[in-house]
C-alpha angles and dihedrals in degrees: 000000000000091000090053090047090050092054089046091052091048091050090049090051090050090053092046093050091047092050095046093048093042090059090052091044094053094067117067121189121224131194125198108203121219114277115269111222121201109192091330125116127204096020096128096103089064092079089062090060089055092047091051089053090049091052089062090069116102107283091213091064106030135044121192117217115232122250089245090056092047091049090064090078114062114231125223125218123250094031114188129176099293092047091051092049089048091053092045093054091047089053091046089235124154092210131026127193125202123203119201126182124187142159118276133188090254096041124282132359128203127199126192126191129179123199134190105225097202098053095031091229135131110245100189143338135198136190129200139167139200140175097247142006095269092052091047090053091060095040093048092052091054091045090051090054089057090045092058092047085086089069098048120094108285090002118155125186107262115234115239113263112259117249108257114244121225113245117208111233117208114233117250115262109251122225117276092247092061119075113246114241115244113258116256118261112273113257118225111255112251118252113259111267115251115240112258114260109244113249114250112207116241123236090262091051092048090050090051091050091051090048092051091049091050091048092049091049091047091051090051092047092049090054088061095055093087131014131160121200138185121190138182110215142189114195149170115233128201134165147159120267137038095285095072092048089060090074114102091224138012089226121083142162132215148115140286128203132177148126140227119226122183091336096312117115124211118179141150134197137198124198131186109218099176144313105344091343120124142168122207131179138170121203139190125182146095135282142190123226128204125188134010116233089025108033129191118199131195116186141173120202145164132201148115126304128201133192120195127193137179119275112268124220114271115249110205120220115253116178113215120231091252091052091049092049092050093048094045089050087058090059100264110136124230091244090055091051091049091050090048091051093047092048091051093050091048090054094043092089092057090045090053090054091048092050090062093071136067119182133182147137132261102226087196132354122193121200133190121186139169121202132190113203106218087176134011092268102023128076138174111216148174125205144180120202122189121186139178110218146178106220127187120188126210088241090058091050093050092047091051092049091052090047091055091047092052090050088055091050089048092056094044097045098034095240120177122237090255092051091048089051090055091052092046092053090048095055099029096248118168136161116243114245108209091201090065094054096074122091148128129272128191131195121179137159147102132295146180111231132198113198125191 
């Protein structure tokens, strides 16, 4: 029943984490950067047309950052893709929109671009033109509506309309009675246009690109300085030794919590393996991450491990007649044997409590995980964790204590090795062999992880 309840609790925690993160994942923040003017004066109102178009997006899914909030991050001019992504990350915005206005042969030209800051990709872009600033204001608002279509359900970035080609229409044939006009003089065919020479960035532009790349990398590195996570897990557990075989099932469910600070990971987990059966561990180490929306992690850790089991019934010590005869022949009186038996039975309750626990240390623990971020803070993952441990059970500790006590009795009473062996077998005394404490443990499964 407790195992079923444990899985029910774990499932409830999975659903709760999913719901909490889904609420956070539903709302995306968007920042519209100040308009960038190239040789154009008085173009600042154009950004309001873009903001009005952004406000038409579903309020339940998108939140537009205020101009005062956007103004907290100084903007550079010119601001290309890396600069926009840099500003978007500084504003903690999911999407960032740039507005650029410049002179054109026919008047003014406006260019819009929208970027997704997490994936570093351009989502959509639009271009428009008008004869004056008032006309561009209307055209830019319509172009912004089409830009944000990419974020609406089923929205796909619309391809720019092709430029219509002029089709030569043959003049109507006049009646035979009317003199045909003479054809116009043939115009010389224009010389083929030379392909535009690709622009080679100047030294100053290359330096600016390198600066933007360094800033973007620094922003990504800073985001890894601190991270807190909470995960609901379901796992399979296996390990060397008799302690792991005491679990009712290799499958368990539980939670994991931890944080990363300046590249150092500290995390702990707790699993329920059955009725009154638990597995705990604490870990400290380092890891390497690869990827963003799908992330691979390799980590190496060390830390303590604990196994907890239900309390077992107490078995009182009853010396057989043959054991009493052999011990009395060694010079141990019957009253001493009775006192020894009573003392053992009095301590049996404490020994039963001690036998519930096994404690040890993972000398090293390697972990490999893959996570798929279904939302900025929510990931589905699978992991495999292999550790080499030294594990000491409470039963081993009790047996070693009894072994030491019998060796003291042997020296005081002058027992032979054979007589001491009889007493050891009677009380379950055994010396701990450190070489037998080492072994491997494995934990692997799936989880739902919330990262902040």
